[in-house]
C-alpha positions as CSV (number, residue, x, y, z in Angstrom):
1,M,6.0,2.1,-8.5
2,K,9.1,3.4,-9.5
3,V,12.8,1.6,-9.1
4,F,16.0,3.7,-9.4
5,I,18.4,2.1,-11.4
6,S,22.1,3.2,-10.3
7,Y,25.1,1.7,-12.6
8,S,28.6,2.9,-14.0
9,S,28.3,4.0,-17.5
10,A,30.6,0.5,-18.6
11,D,27.8,-1.2,-17.5
12,E,25.1,-0.1,-19.6
13,D,24.2,-3.6,-20.9
14,I,23.2,-4.9,-17.6
15,M,21.3,-1.8,-16.7
16,E,19.4,-2.4,-19.6
17,M,18.6,-5.7,-19.0
18,M,17.4,-4.8,-15.5
19,K,15.0,-1.9,-16.9
20,K,13.5,-4.5,-19.2
21,S,13.2,-7.1,-16.6
22,L,11.5,-4.2,-14.4
23,K,9.4,-3.5,-17.1
24,K,8.0,-6.9,-17.4
25,Q,6.7,-7.1,-13.7
26,G,5.0,-3.8,-14.6
27,I,7.3,-1.6,-13.2
28,E,8.7,2.0,-14.1
29,S,12.5,2.4,-14.0
30,F,14.8,5.5,-14.2
31,T,18.3,5.8,-15.4
32,A,20.5,8.6,-16.2
33,K,20.6,7.7,-19.6
34,H,17.1,6.9,-20.3
35,D,15.5,10.1,-18.4
36,I,17.6,13.2,-17.5
37,K,15.9,16.0,-19.5
38,Y,18.8,18.1,-21.3
39,G,19.6,20.8,-19.9
40,S,18.4,20.3,-16.5
41,S,20.7,20.1,-13.1
42,Q,21.9,16.1,-13.4
43,S,22.8,15.8,-9.5
44,E,19.4,17.0,-8.9
45,S,17.7,15.3,-11.2
46,I,18.6,12.2,-9.8
47,K,18.3,13.2,-6.4
48,D,14.7,13.9,-7.0
49,A,14.3,10.4,-8.7
50,I,15.7,8.8,-5.9
51,K,13.3,10.6,-3.4
52,N,10.6,9.5,-5.7
53,S,11.4,6.2,-6.1
54,N,10.0,2.6,-4.3
55,A,13.0,1.2,-3.8
56,F,16.9,1.3,-5.5
57,V,18.9,-0.9,-7.7
58,V,22.5,-0.4,-7.4
59,I,24.8,-2.9,-10.2
60,I,28.2,-3.1,-8.7
61,T,30.5,-5.2,-11.2
62,R,34.0,-6.2,-10.9
63,D,35.9,-4.2,-13.4
64,N,34.0,-0.9,-13.3
65,P,33.8,0.5,-9.7
66,S,31.7,3.9,-9.8
67,L,31.8,7.1,-7.6
68,S,28.9,8.1,-8.3
69,A,26.5,5.0,-8.1
70,A,28.4,5.2,-4.0
71,Q,27.2,8.7,-3.6
72,E,23.6,7.5,-5.0
73,V,23.9,4.6,-2.8
74,G,24.6,6.9,0.4
75,F,21.5,9.5,-0.5
76,A,19.2,6.5,-1.2
77,L,20.0,5.1,2.8
78,N,19.9,8.7,3.5
79,E,16.0,8.5,2.6
80,D,15.3,5.2,3.7
81,I,14.6,3.8,0.7
82,S,14.8,-0.1,0.1
83,V,18.4,-1.0,-1.7
84,I,19.0,-4.1,-4.0
85,P,22.5,-4.7,-4.8
86,I,23.3,-6.6,-7.9
87,V,27.0,-7.4,-7.8
88,E,29.5,-9.2,-9.6
89,E,31.1,-12.4,-8.0
90,G,34.5,-11.0,-6.9
91,A,33.5,-7.2,-6.9
92,M,34.1,-5.1,-4.2
93,V,31.0,-3.9,-2.3
94,G,31.4,-0.4,-0.4
95,F,31.3,-0.2,3.7
96,M,27.5,0.9,3.8
97,L,26.2,-2.0,1.5
98,G,28.3,-4.8,3.6
99,D,25.5,-5.2,5.9
100,I,23.0,-5.1,3.3
101,A,21.4,-8.8,1.5
102,Q,23.0,-9.2,-2.1
103,I,21.9,-10.7,-5.8
104,R,25.4,-11.9,-6.3
105,F,26.0,-12.9,-10.2
106,T,28.4,-14.2,-12.5
107,R,28.9,-13.2,-16.1
108,S,26.9,-15.6,-17.4
109,Q,23.9,-15.4,-14.7
110,V,23.1,-11.8,-15.4
111,E,20.0,-12.0,-16.7
112,K,19.0,-14.0,-14.0
113,A,19.9,-11.8,-11.5
114,C,18.0,-9.2,-12.7
115,E,15.1,-11.0,-12.9
116,K,15.5,-12.2,-9.4
117,A,15.6,-8.6,-8.4
118,S,12.7,-7.9,-10.6
119,K,10.7,-10.1,-8.8
120,F,11.9,-9.3,-5.2
121,I,10.7,-6.1,-6.0
122,S,7.3,-6.5,-7.4
123,E,6.3,-8.8,-4.6
124,E,7.6,-7.2,-1.4
125,I,8.4,-3.8,-2.4
126,G,5.6,-3.7,-4.5
127,E,2.2,-1.1,-3.3
128,Q,-0.4,-3.3,-2.7
129,P,-3.4,-2.1,-4.6
130,E,-6.5,-1.0,-2.6
131,Y,-9.8,-1.6,-3.0
132,I,-12.7,0.4,-2.4
133,E,-16.6,-1.3,-2.3
134,K,-19.6,-0.3,-1.6
135,L,-21.4,-1.3,0.8
136,V,-24.7,0.3,1.4
137,D,-26.4,3.1,-0.9
138,E,-29.8,3.4,-0.5
139,R,-33.0,5.3,1.7
140,K,-34.2,2.9,4.2
141,R,-37.4,3.5,6.1
142,I,-36.7,1.5,9.8
143,E,-39.9,1.1,12.3
144,D,-37.6,-0.5,14.7
145,Y,-34.0,-1.3,13.6
146,E,-32.4,-2.6,10.6
147,A,-29.6,-4.7,10.6
148,Y,-26.6,-4.8,7.8
149,G,-24.2,-8.1,8.2
150,F,-20.9,-8.7,6.2
151,N,-17.8,-10.4,6.5
152,F,-15.0,-8.0,7.0
153,E,-11.1,-8.8,7.4
154,K,-9.1,-7.2,10.3
155,G,-7.9,-4.2,9.2
156,D,-11.0,-2.9,7.0
157,Y,-12.0,0.2,6.9
158,I,-15.6,1.2,7.0
159,S,-16.3,5.1,5.9
160,G,-19.3,6.8,4.9
161,S,-22.3,8.7,6.3
162,I,-25.6,8.2,7.6
163,H,-28.7,10.8,7.9
164,S,-32.1,10.2,9.4
165,D,-34.8,12.8,10.0
166,V,-35.5,11.7,13.3
167,P,-33.3,10.6,15.9
168,I,-31.8,6.9,15.5
169,N,-28.8,4.8,17.2
170,V,-26.1,3.0,15.5
171,Y,-23.7,0.6,16.1
172,I,-21.4,-1.7,14.8
173,V,-21.0,-5.3,16.4
174,D,-19.9,-8.7,15.8
175,N,-22.5,-11.2,15.0
176,R,-22.4,-12.7,18.6
177,N,-24.0,-9.6,19.7
178,L,-27.2,-9.3,17.6
179,E,-29.0,-12.3,19.6
180,R,-28.6,-10.4,22.3
181,F,-29.3,-6.9,21.1
182,E,-32.6,-9.0,19.4
183,E,-33.3,-10.1,22.8
184,E,-33.0,-6.8,24.7
185,D,-30.3,-8.1,26.6
186,E,-26.6,-6.2,27.2
187,F,-24.3,-6.5,24.3
188,T,-21.3,-5.2,23.3
189,Y,-20.5,-3.2,20.9
190,E,-17.0,-1.6,18.8
191,F,-19.1,1.5,17.4
192,E,-21.8,3.4,19.1
193,A,-23.4,6.7,18.0
194,E,-26.9,7.5,20.0
195,G,-29.4,9.9,19.5
196,I,-28.3,11.2,16.3
197,T,-29.6,12.4,13.0
198,R,-26.3,12.8,11.0
199,L,-23.4,10.6,11.2
200,S,-19.8,10.4,9.8
201,I,-18.1,6.7,10.2
202,D,-14.1,5.9,10.1
203,F,-14.2,2.8,11.9
204,E,-11.4,-0.1,11.0
205,I,-12.3,-3.7,11.9
206,P,-10.4,-5.0,14.5
207,K,-11.0,-9.0,14.0
208,T,-12.0,-10.9,10.8
209,R,-15.4,-12.1,11.3
210,V,-19.0,-11.1,10.1
211,W,-20.0,-7.8,11.6
212,I,-23.3,-5.9,12.0
213,I,-24.0,-2.5,10.8
214,L,-27.1,-2.0,13.3
215,I,-29.3,1.1,12.7
216,Q,-32.1,1.6,15.7
217,N,-34.6,3.9,15.4
218,T,-35.4,5.3,18.7
219,D,-38.4,8.0,17.6
220,R,-42.5,6.3,17.8
221,E,-42.7,8.0,14.0
222,A,-40.9,5.8,11.3
223,A,-37.3,7.3,10.3
224,N,-36.0,7.7,6.8
225,V,-32.6,6.9,6.8
226,D,-30.4,7.7,3.6
227,I,-27.3,5.1,4.3
228,N,-23.8,5.8,2.5
229,L,-21.3,3.4,3.2
230,T,-17.9,1.9,1.5
231,V,-15.3,-0.5,2.5
232,E,-11.7,-0.3,2.1
233,S,-9.0,-3.4,1.9
234,E,-6.2,-4.5,0.5
């Protein structure tokens, strides 16, 4: 995750506080002072950095208005990037920031304002990590059927492949329907693939509950099935 910090050159002390506070949260930042390479176009470097940022912090103080900061704010808003203004009490903000919630501070509260902004970015804007877990990775000899049960959360994403040397049926059902299947009654399924020997699965779990991945052999011979499935969750 990266945050662009926009500021007046007269407010470098506040910029440094903001940069330090973001670093404590494990967040990378971009500033004109530290990150523009010699010999490169400053305006293009700034535009590229804003485009590649997850959030945009602009520091506005009472005595140090910055024309370049106003231009950078406009560019960030145009790129639909979250803008967090840190504004000194008594400072004037441009019309573009008039409808955006601001973190206000006095000179004695600068550090606290930076910490508040960093925490907000980390908790509200930060990318949530995704976790990929192996569900099944085995070769299974199936005479009748095999059922794999897992407790999934809504939005979990199952992916992988199932290969068999004879035709099989594959279903994904909630645990309430497994008993109906075992009793050879009509059952409800969310995913169905019948009479297949090779299958790629991409399935998003619709509800939080126990779900069954059901593999049924439809041949008179035993099926040798290679099962490789993972789940991706936030």
